[in-house]
Steps between C-alpha positions, in 0.01 A plus 500: 500500500348838404350358180358203691341735756348718227359190327345384828336841550368491145348155555336612824366814333363300208330254739350784706373671185326181384342428838406845632228733375651765726830469314327533164300804611810660649686431176221666301517805729876519539616393153477850349701638791761230562539373144418797284689759702825294532481419130458867424791584729722243330410643160564853625832389646606328177390794290667746735825301509502468122421869450763596759761289322398627155515865610840459661628314194370774271657764724843335509482433126442869436784591736737263321407653161586848633832376642578319174428812295721715725784246488475483121504879488819498709661251259388694195614822666845346548511408131372844397761672716773291340365577151494872582862485610592318178340782294639785710737752343727479802561131424572587138745768616669255736524245217653756260753605757584139591823370369461137580814300498510125466376326817289622793476867597478605866569872463339695216236767438251224419568320830462824692174581320351154553593511870316831543198381300483180706465696822254742341259232372542256790674220306712259702725428199538652155741370231583595145552193279641480151301377201577137591384537859845524664555739791690813391460735798541382858431708813780544750374237754400246235699210359240390245644397166429287197186443299154580641318355201398189699222709654193507273447875557856574383471259206177675393667844525796378291240399242355851513204451738474663842379264772436501875445194719547349845820299545680317782873569538714275718725626777824463304379714212353756738842527665664564163241764410527677837599348838237722664226326299621162623481626857147638444380170353631287787212404729497241786200265477257498793317184609137550401196293605322315216795554260651210305824353643816665361862416584623848404594742775514817287388656173788652299342548157362828376166569329542793258300698248728445203486724188708548185455739203697546177702824462531681166731792413395824331515328162270221622777245503477227764791564735422295809258397775406671823429240777359597839330344797329567831548257792168412668652329807431724798319756281260598778402824331345313208288262717395793719385689188310192378337465841418871509337489156303176557401562862452872545430617851145411598448255213498198736229503769503348849870551566629266229849567365617481139838359398710463184801278433749405231629140509814349354397137476302447819705751707386852591767741372293821527192522722308713747379192690641520851636222720460728798497872565776676306633195311378394159461133409793494256637148457175329595348261250158442351285202605550171317144501362548840335847412370376178337209671325668826390863399439434132437188521281524860380149590620378812682402457866187689612405366841587514866856395579731484800739796483789489751289489816133547408244438226462762229264524205777465246568543132816352347607498135818352352782716363675371186856586403626575149554126445132427571568330835294565816749669733290687754160633602314828546276504806233726648266414785319622807445357848202265503430493875284821517283379210472152645400636841241727339355205308476287815339781698239551227428128471480443875267799539278357228504156665411643841214700350354192330551288815305746717215506250497118480495452878220754547293336228559154648379609846179649359435197277544252786264691727228494232553128427469396867122464470552230235796326663349442848208261411720310256775461759252369758377238253860407424584461871191281541616275215847470657348400838286236334803364314684486835224280644265752662171392346302747713671811356263753336524850349230652721320831442675769292433876476489497119154466342618478140560190287802396705303526829222277362766259371643467853155405644435238233850366558411424865183312395705295253752411770224367727378266224848383412587423862236226520602347169871514591444293816328226300765497231779479758359176637483344154850625411656346812357158416615527139857604596538205733388249237721654229806486729442132577461408132805707397726330756390155388553589134855633564601184685361284217685704238831471686462123533409472132802702384736292712354173375510621140868593526589163651297318235670686216846425638413133563364455149806668355735278699305183406501586130869588502578188704333272248672675211848487653456135608415402144788699358743351751383145420533552125849647540623224734450225238725643224748619764527145637557365147769763436673424831490122443632517144770742613618248761493218239692716253766576757525134602528366141751755379720467807840655428378589152272764650799709610479750203138581582515451875449873571190505284365186675551664842326816372199294379493317833503830694217644293293182546545524874396865485182398318434242774541772771253725318255213468543423870414862590196488276384183671568656837276791399233275343479243785644667810335245727703218344825677590398627840707361782394416853397789723698558817546763766764740372667813632449785242812683626718195440353445152582861401854458632545187285365691196759774554775237489356356176483846335829631643669494160229717337508748789877538494511519119274808495643659820167489685489578873266285711306629800322246726233545764371164632236603755281188517542206738231293339524189285275395213381171356634489144714293265852626561619456139195678360538788744866521407399502130259788565759711686785429254271601213413831673864573592623429145227725357607777742865460399404523130309822576826662620751453212718788625494389863285611790357383831300181565289509818376168643271494800254276685219600734207356690159500334204529736126494451277796581439357850875479566531123465793351306421455130838436345822658379583757231823483299601823320745538208562865407739633235617853412460451127302694241157373610215398270242692301130432579447312171788263585396464865153375402643205299804378691325183629367406153670185361762561232495879555853637535687827447834314464452386141847352464515324839172403662215266407234691691421203731692596816237721665216282365652191668557705817136608496381140448720360779380758754135457401527121538630542857235760589738798478508801273740758355460877461717760330550876537693681228527847346725617216828625644414379856596132482274198566399302810356146487333378822430127552218419748540151651238358739665312784207301642604299806868578433442847647452337839787248492615489863857410405523795259366745756744373761798532265467877474565719196746409228830679538536720194876471527481129415327565167653833407657516152794733476421763236757518219713809473336744259 
């Protein structure tokens, strides 16, 4: 509806522009203001929006680089701390004083030293492994045991290379390392808008900075591996330091707030984003769009994103573990709303400024153009009055003395001259219109009569030619058929009992000869219908249809066809009863064949009256619920020998029906559409039979007397 309205306005505007000098002049005056200025504003808006987005993207990209560098420094610092411990003399002293028995050690100088060093350097776990990567020293609260070489950092240290990485440790292993770590890692998940669906109710895994370094004794012999780690779940101090470094106080204008977050998968495990005052958004999850791009595709996100409850200009980068898998994300961002509001305020101010200038310029331009518009508008109004029939309308005197003023005066003189000529032309035009109308009407009537006569002539010639052909064919076939039939009778008579072995074949030949005779008889009936026509009589159409239903009962019941009857006429017609019965049986059989899977056959009769209301005849309708006929079939159904039932019909049924009705002064029409069934209507003139006093006195035919019980379907 909106598009249609806009199109209508455009058409009206285009028409006004073509027909109005005022519109063209106004366009020339206003185009720079109302086309140039909006175009400039659109360009400014697009440039401003693009620049705004580019600056924010550059800003968040820089922030993410700073956060990444700090996080890498923390990881490297963890590895450096572990390497320093491995090289310390205190560790060497503890190793020299260690008398390690077979199996795990829970109480020893080395265990005591590692426990103190762990607290000093902020490690959450610290183990000494043997040269094969098996745990040799276990803290008091730990139950860790076995080989640690499955971790790439430990495997690298066993090979002599120190390594630090990010790793994910499941809840069971965290519990064996230290039950307190398992408790710290446990985090209930919080429903978050825009996040991807997740059936989990809690996060129990731990994200750790995992490091391992080889340990050598005083003689530079490889004696073991030092493995340590720092749990990042709930490490609020780290994200606060990242936020403090990236977003120093006063670095974000207009009240925006900076945030930093560490993700395990798509879940916030350490963040300074707040759900509400005093509670951090731990357990909330990142939006599905960010998760798919960063964790799914491994790309960095630098754009606005929905963070917990508002939009932030956000930077996300994936975190990879020691196996090379994407296991989490590092995030920094700042609240977008203050920047967005500032952008809108600037743009709206600019728009208002340009709008005020445009309106002021338009008012001044229109006041200057009034001296040109007024004479032109008066001439235009004069033209409209003349077109409406006011031949006396004139422009009259105008104040302008320039070219337009002189044009208005000459225009009035021209109108005076044209008024006299118009009156004379009107008289001639009226006479010409009357004569043209008379000739056109006569020509249309002649054309209609010619088309009707031409159609009748074509059909008559076709029927005559086909009649002569079929009569000759029937005559030529009858002679050899008669010879065959006679010799067959003689053969049967001479052989007598000796014909018993071939009696079945003789009967078969006799049946086929009789079939040929029936076909020949139908051909002759088609070729010379007048020779076979019976005597006309006054017949009741309702009774004829009832008889036809009895004759076709077997076909109806065989195909489970329901019959509906509506005999509404009381009139009789003058017609040969057998021929009328032949017509109706032919139409009923055709309708039955059109419904091979069953259906409904509707038979009805009705009065047919002339335009003045006088009785003209009776209509008989045969309607089926079959598949209907295509237009190319419908146009040929009355042509002789045309049939769609190649294996059954001869194509003469409807042609004979057409010929019978035409001979008696009737006609037949058909309505059919594919999928809608077909209806044949027979139009029978009744002549004096319409006014048969006995028929009128008898009253209407009782439908119950002629009703055919429909077979069960």
